[in-house]
N, CA, C and O atoms as a CHARMM CRD file, in Angstrom:
* protein
*
  232
    1    1 MET  N     28.40700  25.01100 -10.47400 PROA 1      0.00000
    2    1 MET  CA    27.38400  23.85800 -10.65800 PROA 1      0.00000
    3    1 MET  C     28.46800  22.56500 -10.70800 PROA 1      0.00000
    4    1 MET  O     29.42600  22.60300 -11.48000 PROA 1      0.00000
    5    2 ILE  N     28.26200  21.57400  -9.93600 PROA 2      0.00000
    6    2 ILE  CA    29.15500  20.53300 -10.10400 PROA 2      0.00000
    7    2 ILE  C     28.49500  19.40000 -11.23000 PROA 2      0.00000
    8    2 ILE  O     27.28000  19.20400 -11.18400 PROA 2      0.00000
    9    3 ARG  N     29.19100  18.79300 -12.06400 PROA 3      0.00000
   10    3 ARG  CA    28.79200  18.20900 -13.18600 PROA 3      0.00000
   11    3 ARG  C     28.95900  16.70200 -12.69900 PROA 3      0.00000
   12    3 ARG  O     30.15900  16.49100 -12.51900 PROA 3      0.00000
   13    4 PRO  N     28.26900  15.70200 -12.45200 PROA 4      0.00000
   14    4 PRO  CA    28.33600  14.26600 -12.15000 PROA 4      0.00000
   15    4 PRO  C     29.19300  13.95500 -13.37200 PROA 4      0.00000
   16    4 PRO  O     29.19300  14.37500 -14.52900 PROA 4      0.00000
   17    5 ARG  N     30.08500  12.86800 -12.54800 PROA 5      0.00000
   18    5 ARG  CA    31.06500  12.21500 -13.49600 PROA 5      0.00000
   19    5 ARG  C     30.84700  10.69800 -13.74300 PROA 5      0.00000
   20    5 ARG  O     30.65900  10.07800 -12.69600 PROA 5      0.00000
   21    6 ILE  N     30.83400  10.20600 -14.49300 PROA 6      0.00000
   22    6 ILE  CA    30.61800   8.72300 -14.78300 PROA 6      0.00000
   23    6 ILE  C     31.94400   8.00000 -14.00000 PROA 6      0.00000
   24    6 ILE  O     33.07100   8.34200 -14.35700 PROA 6      0.00000
   25    7 ALA  N     31.80000   7.12700 -13.06700 PROA 7      0.00000
   26    7 ALA  CA    33.01400   6.51500 -12.73800 PROA 7      0.00000
   27    7 ALA  C     33.16400   5.30700 -13.68400 PROA 7      0.00000
   28    7 ALA  O     34.33300   5.04100 -13.96400 PROA 7      0.00000
   29    8 ALA  N     32.34700   4.63000 -14.15700 PROA 8      0.00000
   30    8 ALA  CA    32.63500   3.42800 -15.12000 PROA 8      0.00000
   31    8 ALA  C     31.63300   3.51500 -16.41300 PROA 8      0.00000
   32    8 ALA  O     30.47300   3.10500 -16.46200 PROA 8      0.00000
   33    9 PRO  N     32.22300   4.01800 -17.22500 PROA 9      0.00000
   34    9 PRO  CA    31.33600   4.18300 -18.62000 PROA 9      0.00000
   35    9 PRO  C     31.04800   2.96400 -19.27300 PROA 9      0.00000
   36    9 PRO  O     30.14700   2.90500 -20.11000 PROA 9      0.00000
   37   10 GLN  N     31.82600   1.85900 -18.92400 PROA 10     0.00000
   38   10 GLN  CA    31.43400   0.62200 -19.54800 PROA 10     0.00000
   39   10 GLN  C     30.08500   0.01100 -18.67100 PROA 10     0.00000
   40   10 GLN  O     29.14200  -0.58400 -19.19300 PROA 10     0.00000
   41   11 ASP  N     30.20800   0.25400 -17.47800 PROA 11     0.00000
   42   11 ASP  CA    29.09000  -0.17900 -16.68400 PROA 11     0.00000
   43   11 ASP  C     27.62200   0.83600 -16.96600 PROA 11     0.00000
   44   11 ASP  O     26.51500   0.30100 -16.91400 PROA 11     0.00000
   45   12 PHE  N     27.75300   2.15600 -17.22900 PROA 12     0.00000
   46   12 PHE  CA    26.70300   3.04000 -17.85000 PROA 12     0.00000
   47   12 PHE  C     26.23600   2.31800 -18.97000 PROA 12     0.00000
   48   12 PHE  O     25.08200   1.90400 -19.07800 PROA 12     0.00000
   49   13 ALA  N     27.28100   2.14400 -19.93800 PROA 13     0.00000
   50   13 ALA  CA    26.76900   1.96900 -21.19700 PROA 13     0.00000
   51   13 ALA  C     25.95100   0.44300 -21.25500 PROA 13     0.00000
   52   13 ALA  O     25.06000   0.19000 -22.06600 PROA 13     0.00000
   53   14 GLY  N     26.44400  -0.46800 -20.24700 PROA 14     0.00000
   54   14 GLY  CA    25.64800  -1.67000 -20.24600 PROA 14     0.00000
   55   14 GLY  C     24.44200  -1.65100 -19.54300 PROA 14     0.00000
   56   14 GLY  O     23.68600  -2.61200 -19.68500 PROA 14     0.00000
   57   15 GLY  N     24.11800  -0.69600 -18.78400 PROA 15     0.00000
   58   15 GLY  CA    22.93200  -0.56900 -18.00400 PROA 15     0.00000
   59   15 GLY  C     21.90400   0.21100 -19.16100 PROA 15     0.00000
   60   15 GLY  O     20.72600  -0.13500 -19.25200 PROA 15     0.00000
   61   16 LEU  N     22.45700   1.25300 -19.99200 PROA 16     0.00000
   62   16 LEU  CA    21.60500   1.74600 -20.87900 PROA 16     0.00000
   63   16 LEU  C     21.28500   0.80000 -21.97100 PROA 16     0.00000
   64   16 LEU  O     20.23200   1.07000 -22.54800 PROA 16     0.00000
   65   17 PHE  N     21.90500  -0.21300 -22.39100 PROA 17     0.00000
   66   17 PHE  CA    21.65900  -1.34600 -23.32200 PROA 17     0.00000
   67   17 PHE  C     20.67000  -2.23900 -22.47000 PROA 17     0.00000
   68   17 PHE  O     19.60800  -2.43100 -23.06100 PROA 17     0.00000
   69   18 LEU  N     20.73700  -2.67300 -21.55600 PROA 18     0.00000
   70   18 LEU  CA    19.83200  -3.45000 -20.61200 PROA 18     0.00000
   71   18 LEU  C     18.44400  -2.83800 -20.60300 PROA 18     0.00000
   72   18 LEU  O     17.51900  -3.63400 -20.76400 PROA 18     0.00000
   73   19 ILE  N     18.13800  -1.52300 -20.43700 PROA 19     0.00000
   74   19 ILE  CA    17.01500  -0.58700 -20.22200 PROA 19     0.00000
   75   19 ILE  C     16.49400  -0.88100 -21.58500 PROA 19     0.00000
   76   19 ILE  O     15.37000  -1.37100 -21.69000 PROA 19     0.00000
   77   20 ALA  N     17.40500  -0.55400 -22.91400 PROA 20     0.00000
   78   20 ALA  CA    16.79500  -0.44700 -24.14200 PROA 20     0.00000
   79   20 ALA  C     16.21200  -1.76000 -24.64400 PROA 20     0.00000
   80   20 ALA  O     15.33900  -1.82900 -25.50900 PROA 20     0.00000
   81   21 ILE  N     16.82800  -2.89900 -23.96300 PROA 21     0.00000
   82   21 ILE  CA    16.64000  -4.42500 -24.27000 PROA 21     0.00000
   83   21 ILE  C     15.06700  -4.33900 -23.66100 PROA 21     0.00000
   84   21 ILE  O     14.11400  -4.46100 -24.43000 PROA 21     0.00000
   85   22 GLY  N     14.88000  -4.12000 -22.23100 PROA 22     0.00000
   86   22 GLY  CA    13.61500  -4.07500 -21.59800 PROA 22     0.00000
   87   22 GLY  C     12.61500  -3.51500 -22.26300 PROA 22     0.00000
   88   22 GLY  O     11.52300  -4.07600 -22.36200 PROA 22     0.00000
   89   23 LEU  N     12.86200  -2.40900 -22.76300 PROA 23     0.00000
   90   23 LEU  CA    11.87800  -1.31100 -23.41300 PROA 23     0.00000
   91   23 LEU  C     11.47700  -1.88100 -24.75900 PROA 23     0.00000
   92   23 LEU  O     10.28000  -1.84300 -25.04600 PROA 23     0.00000
   93   24 GLY  N     12.37700  -2.42900 -25.65400 PROA 24     0.00000
   94   24 GLY  CA    11.92000  -2.99500 -26.54500 PROA 24     0.00000
   95   24 GLY  C     11.23000  -4.25400 -26.28300 PROA 24     0.00000
   96   24 GLY  O     10.13000  -4.38200 -26.82100 PROA 24     0.00000
   97   25 ALA  N     11.63900  -5.14400 -25.60700 PROA 25     0.00000
   98   25 ALA  CA    10.73300  -6.39300 -25.26500 PROA 25     0.00000
   99   25 ALA  C      9.22000  -6.09100 -24.81600 PROA 25     0.00000
  100   25 ALA  O      8.20400  -6.73200 -25.08500 PROA 25     0.00000
  101   26 LEU  N      9.38300  -4.85500 -24.00600 PROA 26     0.00000
  102   26 LEU  CA     7.81400  -4.32800 -23.64600 PROA 26     0.00000
  103   26 LEU  C      7.29200  -3.87900 -24.80300 PROA 26     0.00000
  104   26 LEU  O      6.17600  -4.32500 -25.07000 PROA 26     0.00000
  105   27 TRP  N      7.76800  -3.13900 -25.55500 PROA 27     0.00000
  106   27 TRP  CA     6.92400  -2.74100 -26.78100 PROA 27     0.00000
  107   27 TRP  C      6.64700  -4.08900 -27.79100 PROA 27     0.00000
  108   27 TRP  O      5.53900  -4.21600 -28.31300 PROA 27     0.00000
  109   28 ALA  N      7.53600  -4.90900 -27.98800 PROA 28     0.00000
  110   28 ALA  CA     7.23000  -6.11300 -28.90600 PROA 28     0.00000
  111   28 ALA  C      6.08600  -6.71500 -28.32400 PROA 28     0.00000
  112   28 ALA  O      5.26300  -7.20800 -29.09400 PROA 28     0.00000
  113   29 SER  N      5.84000  -6.77400 -26.81100 PROA 29     0.00000
  114   29 SER  CA     4.71600  -7.66600 -26.24200 PROA 29     0.00000
  115   29 SER  C      3.56300  -6.94100 -26.04800 PROA 29     0.00000
  116   29 SER  O      2.67500  -7.43100 -25.35000 PROA 29     0.00000
  117   30 THR  N      3.41400  -5.76700 -26.58900 PROA 30     0.00000
  118   30 THR  CA     2.18300  -4.96200 -26.55300 PROA 30     0.00000
  119   30 THR  C      1.03900  -5.50400 -27.22200 PROA 30     0.00000
  120   30 THR  O      0.00200  -4.87700 -27.00300 PROA 30     0.00000
  121   31 GLY  N      0.95400  -6.38600 -27.89200 PROA 31     0.00000
  122   31 GLY  CA    -0.16700  -6.94700 -28.87400 PROA 31     0.00000
  123   31 GLY  C     -0.57900  -8.11600 -27.97700 PROA 31     0.00000
  124   31 GLY  O     -1.71100  -8.56200 -28.16800 PROA 31     0.00000
  125   32 LEU  N      0.04000  -8.57600 -27.19700 PROA 32     0.00000
  126   32 LEU  CA    -0.28600  -9.72100 -26.40700 PROA 32     0.00000
  127   32 LEU  C     -1.22000  -9.54700 -25.01900 PROA 32     0.00000
  128   32 LEU  O     -0.98100  -8.62700 -24.23800 PROA 32     0.00000
  129   33 ALA  N     -2.07400 -10.30700 -24.83200 PROA 33     0.00000
  130   33 ALA  CA    -3.07300 -10.13700 -23.75500 PROA 33     0.00000
  131   33 ALA  C     -2.38300 -10.50100 -22.50600 PROA 33     0.00000
  132   33 ALA  O     -1.66400 -11.50000 -22.46900 PROA 33     0.00000
  133   34 MET  N     -2.56700  -9.72800 -21.46200 PROA 34     0.00000
  134   34 MET  CA    -1.81500  -9.92300 -20.21200 PROA 34     0.00000
  135   34 MET  C     -2.63100 -10.94800 -19.48300 PROA 34     0.00000
  136   34 MET  O     -2.03100 -11.97700 -19.17500 PROA 34     0.00000
  137   35 GLY  N     -3.74700 -10.85800 -19.19300 PROA 35     0.00000
  138   35 GLY  CA    -4.54700 -11.73700 -18.62200 PROA 35     0.00000
  139   35 GLY  C     -4.45800 -11.46600 -17.13500 PROA 35     0.00000
  140   35 GLY  O     -3.95800 -10.36800 -16.88800 PROA 35     0.00000
  141   36 THR  N     -4.80300 -12.16200 -16.11200 PROA 36     0.00000
  142   36 THR  CA    -4.94400 -12.11900 -14.66700 PROA 36     0.00000
  143   36 THR  C     -4.15500 -12.91200 -14.24700 PROA 36     0.00000
  144   36 THR  O     -3.80600 -13.71600 -15.11100 PROA 36     0.00000
  145   37 LEU  N     -3.58200 -13.09000 -13.02100 PROA 37     0.00000
  146   37 LEU  CA    -2.85600 -13.80900 -12.09800 PROA 37     0.00000
  147   37 LEU  C     -3.74400 -15.20700 -11.90600 PROA 37     0.00000
  148   37 LEU  O     -3.15100 -16.23800 -11.58900 PROA 37     0.00000
  149   38 ARG  N     -5.04500 -15.20300 -12.09100 PROA 38     0.00000
  150   38 ARG  CA    -5.39400 -16.63300 -12.10100 PROA 38     0.00000
  151   38 ARG  C     -5.51600 -17.43400 -13.45600 PROA 38     0.00000
  152   38 ARG  O     -5.59300 -18.65600 -13.59100 PROA 38     0.00000
  153   39 ALA  N     -5.51700 -16.38900 -14.49200 PROA 39     0.00000
  154   39 ALA  CA    -5.72800 -16.81200 -15.86300 PROA 39     0.00000
  155   39 ALA  C     -4.57600 -15.83400 -16.60300 PROA 39     0.00000
  156   39 ALA  O     -4.67300 -14.67500 -17.00700 PROA 39     0.00000
  157   40 MET  N     -3.68200 -16.58000 -16.61400 PROA 40     0.00000
  158   40 MET  CA    -2.47400 -15.70400 -17.32200 PROA 40     0.00000
  159   40 MET  C     -2.39200 -15.76400 -18.71800 PROA 40     0.00000
  160   40 MET  O     -2.51100 -16.88700 -19.20900 PROA 40     0.00000
  161   41 GLY  N     -2.21000 -14.77800 -19.50200 PROA 41     0.00000
  162   41 GLY  CA    -2.38800 -14.84100 -20.66700 PROA 41     0.00000
  163   41 GLY  C     -0.82500 -14.83500 -21.29500 PROA 41     0.00000
  164   41 GLY  O      0.18700 -14.74700 -20.60000 PROA 41     0.00000
  165   42 PRO  N     -0.84800 -14.93900 -22.63600 PROA 42     0.00000
  166   42 PRO  CA     0.49700 -14.93400 -23.23000 PROA 42     0.00000
  167   42 PRO  C      1.41100 -14.05100 -23.02200 PROA 42     0.00000
  168   42 PRO  O      2.58600 -14.39000 -23.16600 PROA 42     0.00000
  169   43 GLY  N      1.06600 -12.65800 -22.61700 PROA 43     0.00000
  170   43 GLY  CA     1.91900 -11.73300 -22.31100 PROA 43     0.00000
  171   43 GLY  C      2.37600 -11.50700 -21.07000 PROA 43     0.00000
  172   43 GLY  O      3.08900 -10.53000 -20.84400 PROA 43     0.00000
  173   44 MET  N      1.99500 -12.45200 -20.03400 PROA 44     0.00000
  174   44 MET  CA     2.24400 -12.04500 -18.77400 PROA 44     0.00000
  175   44 MET  C      3.75700 -12.18300 -18.63900 PROA 44     0.00000
  176   44 MET  O      4.40800 -11.29900 -18.08300 PROA 44     0.00000
  177   45 LEU  N      4.35800 -13.34700 -19.16900 PROA 45     0.00000
  178   45 LEU  CA     5.80900 -13.81800 -18.94100 PROA 45     0.00000
  179   45 LEU  C      6.62900 -12.38400 -19.51200 PROA 45     0.00000
  180   45 LEU  O      7.14600 -11.55400 -18.76500 PROA 45     0.00000
  181   46 PRO  N      6.61100 -12.32400 -20.85200 PROA 46     0.00000
  182   46 PRO  CA     7.46900 -11.34700 -21.48200 PROA 46     0.00000
  183   46 PRO  C      7.20200  -9.90700 -20.97900 PROA 46     0.00000
  184   46 PRO  O      8.20600  -9.21600 -20.80700 PROA 46     0.00000
  185   47 LYS  N      6.05800  -9.38100 -20.73100 PROA 47     0.00000
  186   47 LYS  CA     5.75700  -8.03600 -20.01900 PROA 47     0.00000
  187   47 LYS  C      6.61500  -7.97800 -18.50700 PROA 47     0.00000
  188   47 LYS  O      7.25000  -6.99600 -18.12400 PROA 47     0.00000
  189   48 SER  N      6.46200  -9.32500 -17.72600 PROA 48     0.00000
  190   48 SER  CA     6.90500  -9.00700 -16.53300 PROA 48     0.00000
  191   48 SER  C      8.48700  -9.19200 -16.27200 PROA 48     0.00000
  192   48 SER  O      9.08000  -8.77900 -15.27600 PROA 48     0.00000
  193   49 LEU  N      9.08800  -9.92700 -17.41600 PROA 49     0.00000
  194   49 LEU  CA    10.51400  -9.89400 -17.63600 PROA 49     0.00000
  195   49 LEU  C     10.96800  -8.49500 -18.08800 PROA 49     0.00000
  196   49 LEU  O     11.88700  -7.94900 -17.47800 PROA 49     0.00000
  197   50 ALA  N     10.48200  -8.00400 -18.93200 PROA 50     0.00000
  198   50 ALA  CA    10.67700  -6.64100 -19.65500 PROA 50     0.00000
  199   50 ALA  C     10.78900  -5.69600 -18.36500 PROA 50     0.00000
  200   50 ALA  O     11.86700  -5.14600 -18.13700 PROA 50     0.00000
  201   51 VAL  N      9.85700  -5.53000 -17.64600 PROA 51     0.00000
  202   51 VAL  CA     9.58400  -4.54800 -16.50800 PROA 51     0.00000
  203   51 VAL  C     10.60600  -4.84800 -15.55300 PROA 51     0.00000
  204   51 VAL  O     11.20400  -3.86100 -15.12300 PROA 51     0.00000
  205   52 MET  N     11.00100  -6.11900 -15.05500 PROA 52     0.00000
  206   52 MET  CA    12.13700  -6.45700 -14.32900 PROA 52     0.00000
  207   52 MET  C     13.30400  -6.01100 -14.68800 PROA 52     0.00000
  208   52 MET  O     13.90300  -5.23100 -13.94800 PROA 52     0.00000
  209   53 VAL  N     13.93300  -6.49700 -16.10200 PROA 53     0.00000
  210   53 VAL  CA    14.94000  -6.08100 -16.57600 PROA 53     0.00000
  211   53 VAL  C     15.27100  -4.64900 -16.62700 PROA 53     0.00000
  212   53 VAL  O     16.35100  -4.20700 -16.23600 PROA 53     0.00000
  213   54 ALA  N     14.19800  -3.83600 -17.18100 PROA 54     0.00000
  214   54 ALA  CA    14.42100  -2.38000 -17.30100 PROA 54     0.00000
  215   54 ALA  C     14.42200  -1.72300 -15.89900 PROA 54     0.00000
  216   54 ALA  O     15.12900  -0.73700 -15.69100 PROA 54     0.00000
  217   55 GLY  N     13.69400  -2.21900 -15.00400 PROA 55     0.00000
  218   55 GLY  CA    13.69600  -1.72300 -13.77400 PROA 55     0.00000
  219   55 GLY  C     14.64200  -1.61600 -12.92600 PROA 55     0.00000
  220   55 GLY  O     15.05900  -0.63500 -12.31100 PROA 55     0.00000
  221   56 LEU  N     15.06900  -3.08200 -12.93300 PROA 56     0.00000
  222   56 LEU  CA    16.13900  -3.39400 -11.99700 PROA 56     0.00000
  223   56 LEU  C     17.36900  -2.51600 -12.46000 PROA 56     0.00000
  224   56 LEU  O     17.95000  -1.91100 -11.55900 PROA 56     0.00000
  225   57 GLU  N     17.82700  -2.37300 -13.71400 PROA 57     0.00000
  226   57 GLU  CA    18.83100  -1.49400 -14.40400 PROA 57     0.00000
  227   57 GLU  C     18.63500  -0.08500 -14.42200 PROA 57     0.00000
  228   57 GLU  O     19.54300   0.56900 -14.93500 PROA 57     0.00000
  229   58 GLY  N     17.66100   0.51800 -13.98000 PROA 58     0.00000
  230   58 GLY  CA    17.32600   1.79600 -14.05300 PROA 58     0.00000
  231   58 GLY  C     17.70900   2.57300 -12.90900 PROA 58     0.00000
  232   58 GLY  O     17.45000   3.77600 -12.86500 PROA 58     0.00000
């Protein structure tokens, strides 16, 4: 079985760090109401940004 090799460990660590930041922000904003697109709540921006940061790095 061929074991995958990480070409750039710094990039891998940076990606894991950004995923952790995104998941932490998502967890921290769980108590905020999301609302709808017509009536955005206080949790819309932090949750959206957290999903984008964690999702784009994953």
